[in-house]
ChimeraX commands (.cxc) that place a marker at each C-alpha (Angstrom):
marker #1 position 0.10,-0.06,-0.42 radius 0.5
marker #1 position 1.07,3.81,-0.54 radius 0.5
marker #1 position 2.35,5.90,2.11 radius 0.5
marker #1 position -0.40,8.07,0.70 radius 0.5
marker #1 position -3.04,5.31,1.40 radius 0.5
marker #1 position -1.83,4.44,4.75 radius 0.5
marker #1 position -1.68,8.19,6.17 radius 0.5
marker #1 position -5.73,8.07,4.61 radius 0.5
marker #1 position -6.32,5.28,6.08 radius 0.5
marker #1 position -5.02,6.29,9.54 radius 0.5
marker #1 position -6.30,10.05,9.76 radius 0.5
marker #1 position -9.86,7.57,9.16 radius 0.5
marker #1 position -9.63,5.21,11.99 radius 0.5
marker #1 position -8.78,8.38,14.07 radius 0.5
marker #1 position -11.66,10.80,12.59 radius 0.5
marker #1 position -13.40,7.29,13.55 radius 0.5
marker #1 position -12.57,7.57,17.18 radius 0.5
marker #1 position -10.95,4.14,16.08 radius 0.5
marker #1 position -7.71,3.48,19.03 radius 0.5
marker #1 position -4.38,3.14,17.87 radius 0.5
marker #1 position -2.98,-0.04,18.82 radius 0.5
marker #1 position 0.99,0.14,19.15 radius 0.5
marker #1 position 1.43,-3.08,16.12 radius 0.5
marker #1 position -0.71,-0.46,13.86 radius 0.5
marker #1 position 0.58,1.53,10.59 radius 0.5
marker #1 position 1.11,4.89,11.76 radius 0.5
marker #1 position 3.53,7.91,10.64 radius 0.5
marker #1 position 6.53,8.50,12.45 radius 0.5
marker #1 position 6.12,11.51,13.41 radius 0.5
marker #1 position 3.05,10.22,15.80 radius 0.5
marker #1 position 5.02,8.00,16.93 radius 0.5
marker #1 position 7.84,10.40,17.90 radius 0.5
marker #1 position 4.75,12.64,19.27 radius 0.5
marker #1 position 2.95,10.44,21.95 radius 0.5
marker #1 position 7.12,9.15,22.48 radius 0.5
marker #1 position 7.27,12.98,23.83 radius 0.5
marker #1 position 4.37,13.73,25.70 radius 0.5
marker #1 position 4.10,10.10,26.67 radius 0.5
marker #1 position 7.69,10.50,28.70 radius 0.5
marker #1 position 7.19,13.69,29.52 radius 0.5
marker #1 position 4.20,12.72,31.05 radius 0.5
marker #1 position 6.28,9.50,33.03 radius 0.5
marker #1 position 9.00,11.87,34.28 radius 0.5
marker #1 position 6.85,14.01,35.52 radius 0.5
marker #1 position 5.44,12.11,37.65 radius 0.5
marker #1 position 8.32,10.71,39.12 radius 0.5
marker #1 position 9.61,13.65,39.83 radius 0.5
marker #1 position 7.02,14.72,41.07 radius 0.5
marker #1 position 7.45,12.90,44.16 radius 0.5
marker #1 position 10.40,14.86,45.23 radius 0.5
marker #1 position 8.73,17.81,46.86 radius 0.5
marker #1 position 6.29,15.71,48.64 radius 0.5
marker #1 position 8.93,13.07,49.73 radius 0.5
marker #1 position 10.74,15.87,51.50 radius 0.5
marker #1 position 7.61,16.38,53.74 radius 0.5
marker #1 position 6.58,12.76,54.47 radius 0.5
marker #1 position 9.23,12.53,57.84 radius 0.5
marker #1 position 7.52,16.48,58.82 radius 0.5
marker #1 position 3.66,15.78,58.24 radius 0.5
marker #1 position 2.04,17.19,61.06 radius 0.5
marker #1 position 0.12,14.10,62.01 radius 0.5
marker #1 position 0.02,10.49,61.23 radius 0.5
marker #1 position -3.35,10.61,59.25 radius 0.5
marker #1 position -1.24,13.40,57.33 radius 0.5
marker #1 position 1.98,11.10,57.06 radius 0.5
marker #1 position -0.24,8.51,55.68 radius 0.5
marker #1 position -2.09,10.17,53.16 radius 0.5
marker #1 position 1.66,11.55,52.11 radius 0.5
marker #1 position 3.32,8.61,51.86 radius 0.5
marker #1 position 0.41,7.00,49.90 radius 0.5
marker #1 position 0.18,9.35,47.29 radius 0.5
marker #1 position 3.70,9.03,46.64 radius 0.5
marker #1 position 3.10,5.29,45.94 radius 0.5
marker #1 position 0.32,6.24,43.55 radius 0.5
marker #1 position 2.28,8.88,41.60 radius 0.5
marker #1 position 5.68,6.23,40.80 radius 0.5
marker #1 position 2.48,3.48,39.81 radius 0.5
marker #1 position 1.45,6.20,37.60 radius 0.5
marker #1 position 5.03,6.78,35.74 radius 0.5
marker #1 position 5.22,2.98,35.84 radius 0.5
marker #1 position 2.08,2.95,33.88 radius 0.5
marker #1 position 3.76,5.32,31.82 radius 0.5
marker #1 position 6.80,4.24,30.69 radius 0.5
marker #1 position 5.34,1.23,30.05 radius 0.5
marker #1 position 2.82,2.36,27.76 radius 0.5
marker #1 position 6.11,4.22,26.10 radius 0.5
marker #1 position 7.61,1.21,25.55 radius 0.5
marker #1 position 5.16,-0.18,23.19 radius 0.5
marker #1 position 5.96,2.60,21.05 radius 0.5
marker #1 position 9.41,1.74,20.44 radius 0.5
marker #1 position 12.18,3.28,23.60 radius 0.5
marker #1 position 13.58,1.55,25.65 radius 0.5
marker #1 position 13.03,2.81,29.59 radius 0.5
marker #1 position 16.51,3.04,30.39 radius 0.5
marker #1 position 16.61,4.89,27.21 radius 0.5
marker #1 position 13.70,7.49,28.25 radius 0.5
marker #1 position 15.38,7.32,31.65 radius 0.5
marker #1 position 18.61,8.21,30.56 radius 0.5
marker #1 position 17.16,10.79,28.62 radius 0.5
marker #1 position 15.48,11.90,31.88 radius 0.5
marker #1 position 18.60,12.15,33.93 radius 0.5
marker #1 position 20.98,13.61,30.81 radius 0.5
marker #1 position 18.58,16.92,30.88 radius 0.5
marker #1 position 17.83,15.90,27.18 radius 0.5
marker #1 position 13.91,15.17,27.98 radius 0.5
marker #1 position 11.92,17.97,29.62 radius 0.5
marker #1 position 8.94,17.08,33.00 radius 0.5
marker #1 position 6.40,19.24,34.26 radius 0.5
marker #1 position 8.38,22.79,35.20 radius 0.5
marker #1 position 6.07,22.58,38.47 radius 0.5
marker #1 position 7.66,20.48,40.34 radius 0.5
marker #1 position 10.89,23.15,40.41 radius 0.5
marker #1 position 10.12,25.52,42.98 radius 0.5
marker #1 position 10.89,24.39,46.19 radius 0.5
marker #1 position 7.92,23.47,48.84 radius 0.5
marker #1 position 8.37,25.52,52.17 radius 0.5
marker #1 position 5.57,25.22,54.65 radius 0.5
marker #1 position 3.43,22.52,55.31 radius 0.5
marker #1 position 0.90,24.61,53.37 radius 0.5
marker #1 position 2.49,23.74,50.21 radius 0.5
marker #1 position 1.07,19.84,50.23 radius 0.5
marker #1 position -2.22,20.84,50.10 radius 0.5
marker #1 position -1.42,23.62,47.98 radius 0.5
marker #1 position 0.00,20.75,45.60 radius 0.5
marker #1 position -3.04,18.44,46.03 radius 0.5
marker #1 position -5.27,20.83,45.15 radius 0.5
marker #1 position -3.60,23.13,41.94 radius 0.5
marker #1 position -1.27,21.23,40.46 radius 0.5
marker #1 position -3.22,18.43,40.84 radius 0.5
marker #1 position -6.12,19.95,39.54 radius 0.5
marker #1 position -4.65,21.18,36.07 radius 0.5
marker #1 position -2.86,17.83,35.75 radius 0.5
marker #1 position -6.99,16.47,36.21 radius 0.5
marker #1 position -8.22,18.89,33.78 radius 0.5
marker #1 position -4.66,17.39,31.20 radius 0.5
marker #1 position -5.42,13.60,31.82 radius 0.5
marker #1 position -9.04,13.49,31.89 radius 0.5
marker #1 position -8.39,14.58,27.75 radius 0.5
marker #1 position -6.07,12.43,27.34 radius 0.5
marker #1 position -8.57,9.34,28.78 radius 0.5
marker #1 position -9.98,9.84,25.03 radius 0.5
marker #1 position -6.55,10.25,23.63 radius 0.5
marker #1 position -6.55,8.35,20.00 radius 0.5
marker #1 position -3.11,5.80,20.98 radius 0.5
marker #1 position -5.04,2.93,22.87 radius 0.5
marker #1 position -2.27,2.19,25.65 radius 0.5
marker #1 position -2.20,5.75,27.13 radius 0.5
marker #1 position -5.19,6.52,27.09 radius 0.5
marker #1 position -5.95,3.35,29.09 radius 0.5
marker #1 position -3.42,4.26,31.47 radius 0.5
marker #1 position -5.43,7.51,31.95 radius 0.5
marker #1 position -8.38,5.75,32.98 radius 0.5
marker #1 position -6.52,4.03,36.15 radius 0.5
marker #1 position -4.75,7.85,36.42 radius 0.5
marker #1 position -7.23,10.29,36.15 radius 0.5
marker #1 position -8.89,8.27,39.58 radius 0.5
marker #1 position -6.45,8.31,41.44 radius 0.5
marker #1 position -5.41,11.91,40.96 radius 0.5
marker #1 position -8.57,13.14,41.41 radius 0.5
marker #1 position -9.14,11.72,45.07 radius 0.5
marker #1 position -4.94,13.19,45.82 radius 0.5
marker #1 position -7.29,16.81,44.62 radius 0.5
marker #1 position -9.74,15.99,46.62 radius 0.5
marker #1 position -6.92,15.32,50.06 radius 0.5
marker #1 position -5.16,18.84,48.63 radius 0.5
marker #1 position -8.37,20.82,49.18 radius 0.5
marker #1 position -9.63,19.35,52.94 radius 0.5
marker #1 position -5.50,19.87,53.85 radius 0.5
marker #1 position -5.69,23.49,52.74 radius 0.5
marker #1 position -9.24,23.52,54.16 radius 0.5
marker #1 position -8.31,22.87,57.81 radius 0.5
marker #1 position -5.28,25.07,56.84 radius 0.5
marker #1 position -8.19,27.74,56.22 radius 0.5
marker #1 position -10.20,27.25,59.55 radius 0.5
marker #1 position -7.40,26.79,62.02 radius 0.5
marker #1 position -5.20,29.63,63.80 radius 0.5
marker #1 position -4.12,33.28,62.22 radius 0.5
marker #1 position -0.92,31.66,61.46 radius 0.5
marker #1 position -2.20,28.82,59.41 radius 0.5
marker #1 position -3.78,30.73,57.35 radius 0.5
marker #1 position -1.48,33.14,56.72 radius 0.5
marker #1 position 0.51,29.92,55.25 radius 0.5
marker #1 position -2.30,28.92,54.01 radius 0.5
marker #1 position -2.77,32.06,51.08 radius 0.5
marker #1 position 0.79,32.14,51.34 radius 0.5
marker #1 position 1.43,28.60,49.89 radius 0.5
marker #1 position -1.92,29.64,46.59 radius 0.5
marker #1 position 0.40,33.08,46.08 radius 0.5
marker #1 position 3.18,30.67,45.31 radius 0.5
marker #1 position 1.87,28.12,43.58 radius 0.5
marker #1 position -1.13,29.40,41.72 radius 0.5
marker #1 position 1.08,31.85,38.73 radius 0.5
marker #1 position 3.06,28.27,38.54 radius 0.5
marker #1 position 0.03,25.67,38.27 radius 0.5
marker #1 position -1.27,27.86,35.00 radius 0.5
marker #1 position 2.37,27.83,33.26 radius 0.5
marker #1 position 1.29,24.05,34.26 radius 0.5
marker #1 position -0.83,24.06,30.73 radius 0.5
marker #1 position 2.15,25.08,28.43 radius 0.5
marker #1 position 2.72,28.10,26.12 radius 0.5
marker #1 position 0.20,30.01,24.93 radius 0.5
marker #1 position -1.98,28.95,21.62 radius 0.5
marker #1 position 0.19,31.32,19.34 radius 0.5
marker #1 position 3.70,29.42,20.26 radius 0.5
marker #1 position 2.55,25.92,20.56 radius 0.5
marker #1 position 3.93,24.77,17.44 radius 0.5
marker #1 position 2.85,21.03,18.02 radius 0.5
marker #1 position -0.40,21.79,18.92 radius 0.5
marker #1 position -2.97,21.79,15.68 radius 0.5
marker #1 position -1.67,18.63,14.32 radius 0.5
marker #1 position -2.03,17.41,17.77 radius 0.5
marker #1 position -5.86,17.86,17.87 radius 0.5
marker #1 position -6.00,16.73,13.87 radius 0.5
marker #1 position -4.35,13.34,15.20 radius 0.5
marker #1 position -6.23,13.91,18.74 radius 0.5
marker #1 position -3.43,13.66,20.52 radius 0.5
marker #1 position -4.90,16.70,22.38 radius 0.5
marker #1 position -8.82,17.25,22.80 radius 0.5
marker #1 position -8.13,21.01,23.76 radius 0.5
marker #1 position -5.80,23.75,23.28 radius 0.5
marker #1 position -3.23,24.62,26.27 radius 0.5
marker #1 position -4.88,28.12,26.26 radius 0.5
marker #1 position -9.06,26.42,26.14 radius 0.5
marker #1 position -7.36,24.10,28.93 radius 0.5
marker #1 position -5.96,26.85,30.89 radius 0.5
marker #1 position -8.99,29.21,30.84 radius 0.5
marker #1 position -11.33,26.17,32.20 radius 0.5
marker #1 position -8.87,25.57,34.97 radius 0.5
marker #1 position -8.74,29.25,36.28 radius 0.5
marker #1 position -12.95,28.94,36.17 radius 0.5
marker #1 position -12.82,26.23,38.44 radius 0.5
marker #1 position -10.70,27.36,40.46 radius 0.5
marker #1 position -11.46,31.25,41.18 radius 0.5
marker #1 position -14.97,29.74,42.74 radius 0.5
marker #1 position -13.12,26.91,44.87 radius 0.5
marker #1 position -11.26,29.14,46.33 radius 0.5
marker #1 position -13.88,30.77,47.91 radius 0.5
marker #1 position -15.19,28.25,49.87 radius 0.5
marker #1 position -11.89,28.30,51.50 radius 0.5
marker #1 position -12.05,32.09,51.95 radius 0.5
marker #1 position -8.78,32.61,50.57 radius 0.5
marker #1 position -7.92,34.83,47.20 radius 0.5
marker #1 position -5.57,33.75,43.89 radius 0.5
marker #1 position -2.80,36.11,43.51 radius 0.5
marker #1 position -4.57,38.17,40.99 radius 0.5
marker #1 position -5.37,41.56,40.36 radius 0.5
marker #1 position -7.26,41.09,37.00 radius 0.5
marker #1 position -8.92,38.01,38.29 radius 0.5
marker #1 position -12.58,38.60,37.19 radius 0.5
marker #1 position -15.78,37.51,36.22 radius 0.5
marker #1 position -17.43,39.12,32.79 radius 0.5
marker #1 position -20.74,38.33,32.40 radius 0.5
marker #1 position -20.75,38.53,29.13 radius 0.5
marker #1 position -18.79,35.38,28.26 radius 0.5
marker #1 position -19.63,33.84,31.55 radius 0.5
marker #1 position -16.21,32.80,31.95 radius 0.5
marker #1 position -13.11,34.35,34.87 radius 0.5
marker #1 position -10.50,36.88,33.05 radius 0.5
marker #1 position -7.61,36.91,34.60 radius 0.5
marker #1 position -4.21,38.28,33.88 radius 0.5
marker #1 position -0.61,37.84,32.03 radius 0.5
marker #1 position 1.54,34.60,32.76 radius 0.5
marker #1 position 5.52,35.78,33.66 radius 0.5
marker #1 position 6.31,33.75,30.11 radius 0.5
marker #1 position 9.51,35.14,30.58 radius 0.5
marker #1 position 9.81,33.07,34.54 radius 0.5
marker #1 position 7.87,30.44,32.31 radius 0.5
marker #1 position 10.27,29.54,29.32 radius 0.5
marker #1 position 13.85,30.00,32.30 radius 0.5
marker #1 position 12.38,27.19,33.94 radius 0.5
marker #1 position 11.64,25.12,30.96 radius 0.5
marker #1 position 14.94,25.93,29.87 radius 0.5
marker #1 position 16.36,24.41,32.66 radius 0.5
marker #1 position 17.14,27.50,35.23 radius 0.5
marker #1 position 13.99,26.83,37.44 radius 0.5
marker #1 position 15.06,26.95,41.30 radius 0.5
marker #1 position 15.25,23.26,41.53 radius 0.5
marker #1 position 15.49,22.54,38.21 radius 0.5
marker #1 position 19.35,21.07,38.99 radius 0.5
marker #1 position 18.82,19.76,42.38 radius 0.5
marker #1 position 16.41,18.00,41.32 radius 0.5
marker #1 position 18.08,15.96,37.96 radius 0.5
marker #1 position 20.85,15.71,41.23 radius 0.5
marker #1 position 18.63,13.84,43.44 radius 0.5
marker #1 position 17.04,11.59,39.98 radius 0.5
marker #1 position 20.75,10.62,39.48 radius 0.5
marker #1 position 21.76,9.77,42.58 radius 0.5
marker #1 position 18.56,7.40,43.29 radius 0.5
marker #1 position 19.17,6.23,40.15 radius 0.5
marker #1 position 23.29,5.35,40.99 radius 0.5
marker #1 position 22.07,3.60,44.31 radius 0.5
marker #1 position 18.88,1.59,43.43 radius 0.5
marker #1 position 21.55,-0.36,40.91 radius 0.5
marker #1 position 22.23,-3.12,43.34 radius 0.5
marker #1 position 18.10,-4.13,43.05 radius 0.5
marker #1 position 18.31,-3.52,39.52 radius 0.5
marker #1 position 21.20,-6.42,39.40 radius 0.5
marker #1 position 19.08,-8.13,42.09 radius 0.5
marker #1 position 16.39,-8.43,40.52 radius 0.5
marker #1 position 17.50,-9.73,36.76 radius 0.5
marker #1 position 19.85,-12.17,38.37 radius 0.5
marker #1 position 16.45,-13.96,40.06 radius 0.5
marker #1 position 14.72,-13.69,37.11 radius 0.5
marker #1 position 17.57,-15.07,34.99 radius 0.5
marker #1 position 18.11,-17.95,37.88 radius 0.5
marker #1 position 14.22,-19.09,38.49 radius 0.5
marker #1 position 14.02,-19.08,33.99 radius 0.5
marker #1 position 16.53,-21.70,33.70 radius 0.5
marker #1 position 14.96,-23.50,36.57 radius 0.5
marker #1 position 11.59,-23.58,35.30 radius 0.5
marker #1 position 12.49,-26.95,32.32 radius 0.5
marker #1 position 13.95,-28.85,34.85 radius 0.5
marker #1 position 10.97,-27.86,37.26 radius 0.5
marker #1 position 9.07,-29.36,34.41 radius 0.5
marker #1 position 10.67,-32.42,33.70 radius 0.5
marker #1 position 11.12,-33.20,37.73 radius 0.5
marker #1 position 7.28,-32.73,38.08 radius 0.5
marker #1 position 6.77,-35.61,34.57 radius 0.5
marker link #1:1,2 radius 0.2
marker link #1:2,3 radius 0.2
marker link #1:3,4 radius 0.2
marker link #1:4,5 radius 0.2
marker link #1:5,6 radius 0.2
marker link #1:6,7 radius 0.2
marker link #1:7,8 radius 0.2
marker link #1:8,9 radius 0.2
marker link #1:9,10 radius 0.2
marker link #1:10,11 radius 0.2
marker link #1:11,12 radius 0.2
marker link #1:12,13 radius 0.2
marker link #1:13,14 radius 0.2
marker link #1:14,15 radius 0.2
marker link #1:15,16 radius 0.2
marker link #1:16,17 radius 0.2
marker link #1:17,18 radius 0.2
marker link #1:18,19 radius 0.2
marker link #1:19,20 radius 0.2
marker link #1:20,21 radius 0.2
marker link #1:21,22 radius 0.2
marker link #1:22,23 radius 0.2
marker link #1:23,24 radius 0.2
marker link #1:24,25 radius 0.2
marker link #1:25,26 radius 0.2
marker link #1:26,27 radius 0.2
marker link #1:27,28 radius 0.2
marker link #1:28,29 radius 0.2
marker link #1:29,30 radius 0.2
marker link #1:30,31 radius 0.2
marker link #1:31,32 radius 0.2
marker link #1:32,33 radius 0.2
marker link #1:33,34 radius 0.2
marker link #1:34,35 radius 0.2
marker link #1:35,36 radius 0.2
marker link #1:36,37 radius 0.2
marker link #1:37,38 radius 0.2
marker link #1:38,39 radius 0.2
marker link #1:39,40 radius 0.2
marker link #1:40,41 radius 0.2
marker link #1:41,42 radius 0.2
marker link #1:42,43 radius 0.2
marker link #1:43,44 radius 0.2
marker link #1:44,45 radius 0.2
marker link #1:45,46 radius 0.2
marker link #1:46,47 radius 0.2
marker link #1:47,48 radius 0.2
marker link #1:48,49 radius 0.2
marker link #1:49,50 radius 0.2
marker link #1:50,51 radius 0.2
marker link #1:51,52 radius 0.2
marker link #1:52,53 radius 0.2
marker link #1:53,54 radius 0.2
marker link #1:54,55 radius 0.2
marker link #1:55,56 radius 0.2
marker link #1:56,57 radius 0.2
marker link #1:57,58 radius 0.2
marker link #1:58,59 radius 0.2
marker link #1:59,60 radius 0.2
marker link #1:60,61 radius 0.2
marker link #1:61,62 radius 0.2
marker link #1:62,63 radius 0.2
marker link #1:63,64 radius 0.2
marker link #1:64,65 radius 0.2
marker link #1:65,66 radius 0.2
marker link #1:66,67 radius 0.2
marker link #1:67,68 radius 0.2
marker link #1:68,69 radius 0.2
marker link #1:69,70 radius 0.2
marker link #1:70,71 radius 0.2
marker link #1:71,72 radius 0.2
marker link #1:72,73 radius 0.2
marker link #1:73,74 radius 0.2
marker link #1:74,75 radius 0.2
marker link #1:75,76 radius 0.2
marker link #1:76,77 radius 0.2
marker link #1:77,78 radius 0.2
marker link #1:78,79 radius 0.2
marker link #1:79,80 radius 0.2
marker link #1:80,81 radius 0.2
marker link #1:81,82 radius 0.2
marker link #1:82,83 radius 0.2
marker link #1:83,84 radius 0.2
marker link #1:84,85 radius 0.2
marker link #1:85,86 radius 0.2
marker link #1:86,87 radius 0.2
marker link #1:87,88 radius 0.2
marker link #1:88,89 radius 0.2
marker link #1:89,90 radius 0.2
marker link #1:90,91 radius 0.2
marker link #1:91,92 radius 0.2
marker link #1:92,93 radius 0.2
marker link #1:93,94 radius 0.2
marker link #1:94,95 radius 0.2
marker link #1:95,96 radius 0.2
marker link #1:96,97 radius 0.2
marker link #1:97,98 radius 0.2
marker link #1:98,99 radius 0.2
marker link #1:99,100 radius 0.2
marker link #1:100,101 radius 0.2
marker link #1:101,102 radius 0.2
marker link #1:102,103 radius 0.2
marker link #1:103,104 radius 0.2
marker link #1:104,105 radius 0.2
marker link #1:105,106 radius 0.2
marker link #1:106,107 radius 0.2
marker link #1:107,108 radius 0.2
marker link #1:108,109 radius 0.2
marker link #1:109,110 radius 0.2
marker link #1:110,111 radius 0.2
marker link #1:111,112 radius 0.2
marker link #1:112,113 radius 0.2
marker link #1:113,114 radius 0.2
marker link #1:114,115 radius 0.2
marker link #1:115,116 radius 0.2
marker link #1:116,117 radius 0.2
marker link #1:117,118 radius 0.2
marker link #1:118,119 radius 0.2
marker link #1:119,120 radius 0.2
marker link #1:120,121 radius 0.2
marker link #1:121,122 radius 0.2
marker link #1:122,123 radius 0.2
marker link #1:123,124 radius 0.2
marker link #1:124,125 radius 0.2
marker link #1:125,126 radius 0.2
marker link #1:126,127 radius 0.2
marker link #1:127,128 radius 0.2
marker link #1:128,129 radius 0.2
marker link #1:129,130 radius 0.2
marker link #1:130,131 radius 0.2
marker link #1:131,132 radius 0.2
marker link #1:132,133 radius 0.2
marker link #1:133,134 radius 0.2
marker link #1:134,135 radius 0.2
marker link #1:135,136 radius 0.2
marker link #1:136,137 radius 0.2
marker link #1:137,138 radius 0.2
marker link #1:138,139 radius 0.2
marker link #1:139,140 radius 0.2
marker link #1:140,141 radius 0.2
marker link #1:141,142 radius 0.2
marker link #1:142,143 radius 0.2
marker link #1:143,144 radius 0.2
marker link #1:144,145 radius 0.2
marker link #1:145,146 radius 0.2
marker link #1:146,147 radius 0.2
marker link #1:147,148 radius 0.2
marker link #1:148,149 radius 0.2
marker link #1:149,150 radius 0.2
marker link #1:150,151 radius 0.2
marker link #1:151,152 radius 0.2
marker link #1:152,153 radius 0.2
marker link #1:153,154 radius 0.2
marker link #1:154,155 radius 0.2
marker link #1:155,156 radius 0.2
marker link #1:156,157 radius 0.2
marker link #1:157,158 radius 0.2
marker link #1:158,159 radius 0.2
marker link #1:159,160 radius 0.2
marker link #1:160,161 radius 0.2
marker link #1:161,162 radius 0.2
marker link #1:162,163 radius 0.2
marker link #1:163,164 radius 0.2
marker link #1:164,165 radius 0.2
marker link #1:165,166 radius 0.2
marker link #1:166,167 radius 0.2
marker link #1:167,168 radius 0.2
marker link #1:168,169 radius 0.2
marker link #1:169,170 radius 0.2
marker link #1:170,171 radius 0.2
marker link #1:171,172 radius 0.2
marker link #1:172,173 radius 0.2
marker link #1:173,174 radius 0.2
marker link #1:174,175 radius 0.2
marker link #1:175,176 radius 0.2
marker link #1:176,177 radius 0.2
marker link #1:177,178 radius 0.2
marker link #1:178,179 radius 0.2
marker link #1:179,180 radius 0.2
marker link #1:180,181 radius 0.2
marker link #1:181,182 radius 0.2
marker link #1:182,183 radius 0.2
marker link #1:183,184 radius 0.2
marker link #1:184,185 radius 0.2
marker link #1:185,186 radius 0.2
marker link #1:186,187 radius 0.2
marker link #1:187,188 radius 0.2
marker link #1:188,189 radius 0.2
marker link #1:189,190 radius 0.2
marker link #1:190,191 radius 0.2
marker link #1:191,192 radius 0.2
marker link #1:192,193 radius 0.2
marker link #1:193,194 radius 0.2
marker link #1:194,195 radius 0.2
marker link #1:195,196 radius 0.2
marker link #1:196,197 radius 0.2
marker link #1:197,198 radius 0.2
marker link #1:198,199 radius 0.2
marker link #1:199,200 radius 0.2
marker link #1:200,201 radius 0.2
marker link #1:201,202 radius 0.2
marker link #1:202,203 radius 0.2
marker link #1:203,204 radius 0.2
marker link #1:204,205 radius 0.2
marker link #1:205,206 radius 0.2
marker link #1:206,207 radius 0.2
marker link #1:207,208 radius 0.2
marker link #1:208,209 radius 0.2
marker link #1:209,210 radius 0.2
marker link #1:210,211 radius 0.2
marker link #1:211,212 radius 0.2
marker link #1:212,213 radius 0.2
marker link #1:213,214 radius 0.2
marker link #1:214,215 radius 0.2
marker link #1:215,216 radius 0.2
marker link #1:216,217 radius 0.2
marker link #1:217,218 radius 0.2
marker link #1:218,219 radius 0.2
marker link #1:219,220 radius 0.2
marker link #1:220,221 radius 0.2
marker link #1:221,222 radius 0.2
marker link #1:222,223 radius 0.2
marker link #1:223,224 radius 0.2
marker link #1:224,225 radius 0.2
marker link #1:225,226 radius 0.2
marker link #1:226,227 radius 0.2
marker link #1:227,228 radius 0.2
marker link #1:228,229 radius 0.2
marker link #1:229,230 radius 0.2
marker link #1:230,231 radius 0.2
marker link #1:231,232 radius 0.2
marker link #1:232,233 radius 0.2
marker link #1:233,234 radius 0.2
marker link #1:234,235 radius 0.2
marker link #1:235,236 radius 0.2
marker link #1:236,237 radius 0.2
marker link #1:237,238 radius 0.2
marker link #1:238,239 radius 0.2
marker link #1:239,240 radius 0.2
marker link #1:240,241 radius 0.2
marker link #1:241,242 radius 0.2
marker link #1:242,243 radius 0.2
marker link #1:243,244 radius 0.2
marker link #1:244,245 radius 0.2
marker link #1:245,246 radius 0.2
marker link #1:246,247 radius 0.2
marker link #1:247,248 radius 0.2
marker link #1:248,249 radius 0.2
marker link #1:249,250 radius 0.2
marker link #1:250,251 radius 0.2
marker link #1:251,252 radius 0.2
marker link #1:252,253 radius 0.2
marker link #1:253,254 radius 0.2
marker link #1:254,255 radius 0.2
marker link #1:255,256 radius 0.2
marker link #1:256,257 radius 0.2
marker link #1:257,258 radius 0.2
marker link #1:258,259 radius 0.2
marker link #1:259,260 radius 0.2
marker link #1:260,261 radius 0.2
marker link #1:261,262 radius 0.2
marker link #1:262,263 radius 0.2
marker link #1:263,264 radius 0.2
marker link #1:264,265 radius 0.2
marker link #1:265,266 radius 0.2
marker link #1:266,267 radius 0.2
marker link #1:267,268 radius 0.2
marker link #1:268,269 radius 0.2
marker link #1:269,270 radius 0.2
marker link #1:270,271 radius 0.2
marker link #1:271,272 radius 0.2
marker link #1:272,273 radius 0.2
marker link #1:273,274 radius 0.2
marker link #1:274,275 radius 0.2
marker link #1:275,276 radius 0.2
marker link #1:276,277 radius 0.2
marker link #1:277,278 radius 0.2
marker link #1:278,279 radius 0.2
marker link #1:279,280 radius 0.2
marker link #1:280,281 radius 0.2
marker link #1:281,282 radius 0.2
marker link #1:282,283 radius 0.2
marker link #1:283,284 radius 0.2
marker link #1:284,285 radius 0.2
marker link #1:285,286 radius 0.2
marker link #1:286,287 radius 0.2
marker link #1:287,288 radius 0.2
marker link #1:288,289 radius 0.2
marker link #1:289,290 radius 0.2
marker link #1:290,291 radius 0.2
marker link #1:291,292 radius 0.2
marker link #1:292,293 radius 0.2
marker link #1:293,294 radius 0.2
marker link #1:294,295 radius 0.2
marker link #1:295,296 radius 0.2
marker link #1:296,297 radius 0.2
marker link #1:297,298 radius 0.2
marker link #1:298,299 radius 0.2
marker link #1:299,300 radius 0.2
marker link #1:300,301 radius 0.2
marker link #1:301,302 radius 0.2
marker link #1:302,303 radius 0.2
marker link #1:303,304 radius 0.2
marker link #1:304,305 radius 0.2
marker link #1:305,306 radius 0.2
marker link #1:306,307 radius 0.2
marker link #1:307,308 radius 0.2
marker link #1:308,309 radius 0.2
marker link #1:309,310 radius 0.2
marker link #1:310,311 radius 0.2
marker link #1:311,312 radius 0.2
marker link #1:312,313 radius 0.2
marker link #1:313,314 radius 0.2
marker link #1:314,315 radius 0.2
marker link #1:315,316 radius 0.2
marker link #1:316,317 radius 0.2
marker link #1:317,318 radius 0.2
view
């Protein structure tokens, strides 16, 4: 079949909402785009464990400690689902992890900001996971089957993380003067980075149009960002807190919230590796990978040993 016919048949499957599976023919650019997006999503889950893991030993109660441990464990699982999905496109896990450690591969810019107080755990759950959910709910219907299926479970767990984060902030918002101030401070610091999670504005998003056509994405960056603002602008009222945007205002004509301009210089600076914690995060991941080498080696040795015994076991049983 000619390449033109293959491309037409491929696009027709997508237009008819038929999932693309690993053994199906696909354009090289589709494979490359999905590999980049899924691996970056996986990297974000793994690196995202670091700012929260930093607070496990300092959680204010056993309940909060257990919740945070469970959340970090969920994120590790999300990373594994996503690496497995990316592997179906032909990239090895070792290659993807090497690209992360070398700085070649990107992950969500949000995780390059420090967590300064306990309230940050609530703000990350409410704002960061809230932004992630809007992206991931859309990705449950992405055109690549393994990625879509991985996101179904991820979304269920992330929605729980968001509720946990909001509940944590709600407790602080009803507490002492110091707790209320800590709650507001965390919201102030995490609001703008959360808006940056949706990526560059549509006019500067080079891959957006093609991703929409291939239904890798269902909505543009700006559409998702506005949906997020509309949601959070209402929820923050329940906390009795405010968002740090003097231009935030409900527009009666559009039925949506208008909001201020993001600091795009800061966004691109962090994306390029110059954020507050970029190098710290990569150093932590490299160190963990190196110190965990013996575990990987032991697991491989055990698997090989077990496999070598299986023929003998079958013979003995006979």
